[in-house]
N, C-alpha and C positions, 0 to 999 in steps of 0.2 A: 581140506581139513581146517586150515586157518580161516577160510571164509565162513565156516559155520560158527566160528567164535563171534563173528559180528552179525550173524543173522538174527534179526529182531522180530521176525514175523509172529512167532508164537507169543513173545513177550508183549508186543504191542496189542495183539488181539486180547490177551488176558487182562492187560491194564484197562482197556476199554470196557471189557465185561465187568471187571471189579468196580470201576467207577460207576457204571450203570447200576450195579447191584447195591453198592453203598448208598447211592443217591435214592434209589427206590426204597430202601429200608428206612432211611431218614425221612423222606417225604411221606411215605406210607404210614410210618409210625406217628408222625405229627398230625396227619389227616384223620387217623383213627382215634387219636387221643391216647395212644399207648404211653405207659409210664417210661421214664428214661431207662429204667432197668431192663425192660423188655426190648427196647430198641438197642441198648448196649449189648445185650446177649446176642441179638441177631447180627450186629456188626462184628462182635467177637468171633462168631462162627465164620463169617466171611474172611476175617483175618487169619483164622486157622486154615481155611482153604487156600489162602495165599501162601502160607507156610508149606502146605502140602505140595502146591504147584512148584515152589522153589526147590523143594527137596526132590521132586520127581524129575524136574528139568535140569537140575544141577547147574544153576545159573552162575556164570562167571561174574566178576565185579562190574564189567561193562554192562551186561544185561540187567543186573540188579539196579544199577544207577539209572538206566533208561526206564525200568519199571517204576521206580520211585518218581522220576521226573514226569512220566506220563500220567501217573495217578495224581500227582500234585496239580499238573496242568488241567487234567480232566475235572477234578473237584472244584478248582478255581473257576473254570468255565461254566460249571453248573451253579455257580453262585454261592458256594460254601464260604463261610467266614474263614479268614486266614487262620485263626486259632484252632478251629475244628480240623481244617486241612492239615495243619502241622501236627496236630495230635495223632491223626491217622498215619501220617508219614513217619513220625517218631516211633509209633508202635510197630509199623512194618520194618523199620530200620533196626531198632534195638531188640525187639522180641521175635519177630517173625522171620526175617531173612538171614539170621545168624545160623550157621551150620551147627547142628547138634554134635557134641563130642562123641567120638566112637568108643 
């Protein structure tokens, strides 16, 4: 039971997939010449999916912290500007990973 509290297998896999999707949306949008609003809507949809993942998995604070750290590290390794990376992390932290009141 206590070991499952530290199991990051699903969290790490999801973080990798989220980084790939965010990078694909950003790179694809700029390559196609999409407007910022279109790219923003696509990213917002991905962030909503991250919220759904968090709610479905009922992540504890350790797993949430690892998810945020892995996303930050992944976006940085993809060459994202620090301000863009921090904007995504702040959205995940303040709006997406907070539990909804019952």
